[in-house]
C-alpha positions as CSV (number, residue, x, y, z in Angstrom):
1,M,0.0,0.0,0.0
2,A,3.0,2.2,0.3
3,D,3.4,2.1,-3.4
4,R,0.1,3.9,-4.1
5,V,0.3,7.3,-5.8
6,K,-2.2,9.8,-4.4
7,K,-4.3,11.4,-7.0
8,R,-4.3,15.2,-6.8
9,K,-7.8,16.6,-6.4
10,R,-8.7,18.9,-9.3
11,T,-9.8,22.4,-8.1
12,S,-12.9,24.1,-9.5
13,T,-10.6,26.6,-11.3
14,A,-9.0,23.8,-13.2
15,R,-12.3,22.2,-14.2
16,R,-13.6,25.7,-15.4
17,H,-10.5,26.2,-17.5
18,D,-11.1,22.7,-19.1
19,Q,-14.6,23.8,-19.9
20,V,-13.4,27.0,-21.4
21,R,-10.9,25.2,-23.6
22,F,-13.5,22.6,-24.7
23,L,-16.0,25.2,-25.5
24,E,-13.6,27.3,-27.5
25,R,-12.7,24.2,-29.6
26,F,-15.9,22.4,-30.0
27,G,-18.7,24.8,-29.0
28,S,-21.1,26.3,-31.5
29,I,-22.8,29.7,-31.7
30,M,-26.2,29.4,-30.0
31,P,-29.2,31.7,-29.5
32,S,-28.1,34.1,-26.7
33,C,-28.7,33.3,-23.1
34,S,-29.7,36.2,-20.7
35,F,-26.3,37.0,-19.8
36,C,-24.9,37.2,-23.4
37,Y,-27.9,39.1,-24.5
38,E,-27.5,41.7,-21.9
39,N,-23.8,42.0,-22.5
40,K,-24.3,41.7,-26.3
41,S,-21.7,38.9,-26.6
42,E,-21.6,35.8,-28.7
43,C,-23.1,32.8,-27.0
44,V,-20.9,29.7,-27.6
45,A,-22.3,26.5,-26.1
46,S,-22.2,22.7,-26.3
47,D,-24.7,20.0,-25.4
48,R,-22.0,18.6,-23.1
49,Y,-22.1,21.7,-20.6
50,D,-25.0,23.5,-19.1
51,R,-23.4,26.9,-19.4
52,C,-22.0,28.9,-22.3
53,L,-18.4,30.1,-22.8
54,P,-19.0,33.7,-21.5
55,C,-21.0,32.4,-18.4
56,V,-18.1,29.9,-17.6
57,K,-15.5,32.6,-18.1
58,A,-17.5,35.0,-15.8
59,G,-17.9,32.3,-13.2
60,R,-21.6,32.5,-13.3
61,P,-23.2,29.4,-11.7
62,H,-26.2,29.3,-13.9
63,C,-26.8,29.9,-17.6
64,D,-30.3,29.6,-19.6
65,V,-28.6,28.9,-23.0
66,H,-30.6,25.6,-23.2
67,G,-33.9,27.1,-22.2
68,V,-35.3,29.1,-19.4
69,D,-36.8,27.3,-16.5
70,L,-40.0,29.0,-15.8
71,R,-41.0,27.2,-12.8
72,P,-39.4,29.6,-10.2
73,F,-41.2,32.5,-11.9
74,I,-44.6,30.8,-11.8
75,K,-44.0,29.7,-8.2
76,E,-43.1,33.3,-7.2
77,K,-46.1,34.7,-9.0
78,E,-48.5,32.2,-7.3
79,R,-47.0,33.3,-3.9
80,L,-47.3,36.9,-4.6
81,D,-50.9,36.4,-5.8
82,A,-51.8,34.3,-2.6
83,E,-50.2,37.1,-0.4
84,R,-52.1,39.7,-2.4
85,Q,-55.4,38.1,-1.9
86,A,-54.8,37.7,1.9
87,T,-53.9,41.4,2.1
88,L,-57.0,42.3,0.2
89,K,-59.1,40.1,2.5
90,E,-57.6,41.7,5.6
91,L,-58.0,45.1,4.1
92,F,-61.8,44.6,3.4
93,A,-62.2,43.2,7.0
94,N,-60.5,46.3,8.3
95,Q,-62.7,48.6,6.2
96,S,-65.8,46.9,7.4
97,K,-64.6,47.2,11.0
98,L,-63.7,50.8,10.4
99,A,-67.2,51.7,9.0
100,R,-68.9,49.9,11.9
101,L,-66.8,52.0,14.4
102,E,-67.6,55.2,12.6
103,Q,-71.3,54.3,12.7
104,Q,-71.2,53.7,16.4
105,S,-69.1,56.8,17.0
106,R,-71.7,58.9,15.2
107,A,-74.7,57.2,17.1
108,L,-72.9,58.0,20.5
109,E,-72.4,61.6,19.5
110,A,-76.0,61.9,18.6
111,K,-77.0,60.4,22.0
112,A,-74.7,62.7,23.8
113,L,-76.0,65.8,22.1
114,A,-79.6,64.8,22.8
115,A,-78.6,64.3,26.4
116,F,-76.9,67.7,26.6
117,R,-79.9,69.4,25.0
118,R,-82.3,67.7,27.5
119,E,-80.3,68.7,30.4
120,S,-79.8,72.4,29.1
121,R,-83.7,72.5,28.6
122,L,-84.4,71.2,32.2
123,L,-81.7,73.6,33.6
124,E,-83.4,76.8,31.7
125,E,-86.8,75.5,33.0
126,E,-85.5,75.4,36.6
127,E,-83.9,78.9,36.3
128,A,-87.0,80.2,34.8
129,A,-89.1,78.9,37.7
130,E,-86.6,80.3,40.2
131,R,-86.7,83.7,38.6
132,A,-90.6,83.7,38.6
133,A,-90.5,82.7,42.2
134,A,-88.0,85.5,43.0
135,S,-89.9,88.1,41.1
136,S,-93.3,87.3,42.8
137,G,-92.1,89.4,45.6
138,A,-92.1,86.8,48.5
139,P,-89.6,88.0,51.0
140,G,-86.9,85.3,51.7
141,A,-87.8,83.4,48.6
142,G,-84.5,82.3,47.2
143,A,-82.7,79.0,46.6
144,S,-80.8,79.3,49.7
145,S,-83.4,80.0,52.3
146,A,-86.3,78.0,51.0
147,P,-86.6,74.2,51.7
148,P,-86.4,72.1,48.4
149,T,-89.8,71.6,47.0
150,T,-89.0,68.0,46.0
151,L,-87.2,65.7,48.4
152,S,-84.5,63.4,47.3
153,P,-84.7,59.9,48.8
154,F,-82.1,60.8,51.4
155,D,-80.6,64.1,52.0
156,P,-78.3,64.3,55.2
157,S,-78.6,68.1,55.5
158,L,-82.2,67.6,56.6
159,L,-81.2,65.6,59.6
160,D,-79.1,68.7,60.9
161,S,-81.9,71.0,60.5
162,A,-84.4,68.7,62.2
163,G,-82.6,68.5,65.5
164,G,-79.8,66.0,64.9
165,S,-80.8,62.5,66.0
166,F,-83.9,60.2,66.6
167,G,-84.0,58.3,69.8
């Protein structure tokens, strides 16, 4: 086993140089791949290799000289369409929610305005009644000296004026 000669492993650079030499000798002019088309260079290729001469020299890992594989484009288009549909669905849901919230907000504002108007009207009526009572000329007729005309269910100030406690 000591007599064995170790084979030297070929580097990628050496393999690439072999491809260049082969394509220069035996390659034929083909319709341009994308790289050659963009660079306006002559596309020389062979059925033996997947890449054309300019792509091999440039160190490009892929070449479409033997035809373009459309599957990645189709797959990406389908992914984008699905994402677009999901986004539209979410947008429509958010638009519906926004419209519902705006409607609720308008209804709440209308209720608040109606309550404010009702309270303002009651306050004006009470003030008018107090002014009428004050203008009738009764001495001591005022809000501070007269007892309330309507009793609330429990008014602690009445206990103080009644003599304090029961018992």
